[in-house]
N, C-alpha and C positions, 0 to 999 in steps of 0.2 A: 669382274671380267669373266667372259665365257669364251672358250675356244670354239670358234666357228670356222670350219674349213681351214684349220691351221692358223687362223688369225685370232688374236686376243681382242674381242670386241666387248664393249661395255653393254650393259642392259639397254641403255638408251639407243645405242647404235643398232642393236638387234631389233628393238621395237620399230625403229625407222625402216629398216630393211623389210620387216614383216608387214608393216602397215602402209607403206608408201605406194599405193596402187591407184591413186587418183590421176587424172590427166595432168594436173600440176601439183607438184610436191615441193614444199618449202622446208628447209632445215635451218635452224639457227642455233647459236651457241658460242661459247668462248673460242678464242684462237686455240688451235691445236686440240679441239675436242673430238675430232674424228668425223666431221661432217663430210669431208671429201671422200674418205674411204667408204663410209656407208652408202653415200650416193653412187659411187662407182660400182659397188657390189650390186646395188639395185638396178643400175643401168645395164650391167652385163646380164642380169636375170631377164630384164625386159627385152634386150636384143636377142637373147637366146630363143624367146617365145614369140618374137615379132613376126608379122606377115612377111612372106618372101618377096613381095613387091612393095614399092613405095620408098619414101625416104624417111630416115630417122634423124631427129634433131635433138641435141642437148645444148642448153645455154646455161650460163652462170654469170654472176656478178658479185663483186666484192665491194663493199662500201669503203670509201676512202675516209679514214679517221685520223685526225691529228692528235698526237699524244702530247700531253703537257707533263713535264717532269718537274 
């Protein structure tokens, strides 16, 4: 874990934030692995540097999985 801006982020989360500069970025991993947090950090960085005109869009999808116990 690394303290990044007051947040304890894993090395994988930091790599995602640093490397997710493509037009489309996909994150995967286990439940509660920090995908949402690292995606939000990257989104805020993008919005901060975005052009002053135009619209910004973010989308997401969660796969519905049935658990068998």
